[in-house]
N, C-alpha and C positions, 0 to 999 in steps of 0.2 A: 212126432210133431204134436205139440199140444195147442189147443185153442184155435186151430185154423180149419178144421174139417168142414164146418158149415159156412164159412165165410164166402161171399161172392168173389169170383175171379175177375180181375181187371185184365185189360189187354196186355199189360206188362207183367201179369202174374201177381200172386200174393207175396207180400214181403214177409219172410219168415225169420229173418235176422237182420239187424241193423248194425251200425258202427259199434255200439256197446257190446252187443252179443258176439260180434266177430272178434273184438279185442279180448273178451273173456275166453273165447274158444282158442285163440292163439296162445294165450297164457296157459291154458290147460294143456295144449300140445307141448309147449316148451317145458312145463313142469314134468310131464310124462317122459319126454326125451331125456331130461336130466337124470331121471331114475334108471333108464334102460341103456343109455350109451356108456361106452367105455371111456378110456382116457381122452380128454379133449383134443390132444395133438394128433390122434388117429381119426378124428371125425371130419367128414366133409358133407356139405349139403348139395343136393342136385335137384333143381326145380324143373318140373315138366312144363313145357310151354302150354298155355300162356300164363294163367293165374298161378300155377305152381311156382313160377319164377319169382313173382312178387312175394308170395307166401314164404318161400325158401329164404329170401333176403331178410324178411322180418324175423324169422326163426333164427337165422344166423346172427343177426344183431343182438337178439335176446341171449343166445348162447354165449356169444363173445363177451357180453357185459357180465354175465354170471361167472364165467371161467377166466376172464382177463386173457383172452386169446384172440387170434385172427384166423378163424376157420376158413378153409378153402370152400369155394362155392362154384358151381357150374350150372349150365342149363342144358336141357335135353329135349330134342324134337323126336318124337316116336312115330311120326306119321308113316314113314317107310316100313315100319315094323308091325303095323296093325294088320289084323287078319279079318276084319269085318267091314271094310269099305264097300264091298259089293252088296252086303246085306243092308247097309245103312243108306246107300244111294248118295254118298257124299264124296266129293273129290277132295283129296288131302291138300291142305295149305302148308307147304313145306317151309319150315323156319330153320334156323341154324342151331346146331348144338355147339356149346362152348365149354369144354372141359379142359383146362390148361394145367392139370396136375395129374400125377399118376394115381389111378384108383387102386392099384395093387396094394393089398393089405390094409386098405382104408376101411373104416366103418362108415358106409354111405347112408345118409338120410335122404331117401327119395321122397320128394314133396309134390303133392297134387292137391287141387282144390276139392274135387268131388270123386268119391269112390262109389262105383256103381257095379258093373258086371265083373270088373277085374281085368278086362282086356287091355286097357291102357297100361296098367301096371305090368302085366305080362310082357307087353311090347317094350316097356321101359327097361325091364330086367334083361331082355334079349339085347336091346341096344347097348346097355352098359357092358355086356359081355365083349363088345367090340373094343372097349377101352382097357380091358384088363380083368384081373380077378380080385375083387374086394374081399376083405375078411368077413364082412357081413353087409347086408342091405336091410335097413329099417325103413318102414313106411309111415309117413306122417301125412294125414289128410285133414282138411278143414271140415268137410262134411261127408258123412257116410250115409248113403240112402238105401243100402241093402240091394237085393236082387242079384247076388253074385252068381256068375256062371263058371267061375274058376275058384279054386281054394286059396284065396288071397284075403288076408285080414290086416288091418293097420296096427302098428305098434303104438301109435299116438293119434287120437282123433279129437277134434274140437267139438263137433256137433253131430248128432244122429237124428235123422228124419225118417219117418215112415212115409213111404210114397208108393203109388201104384207104378207098375213097370213102365207104363206109357207116359208117365209124368216126366218132367225135366226140372233140374235145379240149375238156376243161372246165378253165378257168382259175379259180383262187381267189386273191384278193388280200386282204392284211391289212386294207386300208381298208374292205372290203365284207364279207368272210366271216371275218375274224379270223386268217387265215393265208395264206401264199404257197405255192401248189403248182399243178402241172398234172397232170391225169389223162387217160388215154386210155380211152374207153369204146368197146369193139369192137362193131361192128354196131349202133350206137345211133341211126343216122339221119344226115342230111346237112346239118344246120344249121350255118351259118357263124357 
């Protein structure tokens, strides 16, 4: 993260990316996915609730326009698969998963907003196992903030931020909060 280390923190956190930076980040992710993915007819997008769903839809739209296809898309709630709720002191807010296609032999693009410890992604991979056996799972994230606890790395990433472990990244997206931005909340906890 450049240029923010000495800035004062507001109650809502430091804005570290706005609409323009997020649009550029999504373009970067889309370009990278075009390089690493196989045949478009084998690809499907899976967004992790909550912001990963909006991000997956944007990536799907970009992918479909590039390859003149209509890629399958689904949503995934990983809350029942997490292994760290006791440590985080958080009660899960259960949402519904919606995958209306066979994942067997599909190349899945798992999409999330922020990659931190890797525990969300581990839980998502476990949850996807209940739906079948994809040929591959690729990971696309809007922001990577480091501090991995598991050996998980993204295949496509939009932005990389240096953070302290106790910091928090808050993503806002137009589809949910009415605007695109990313904020850094210093010392606000370790939630992924």
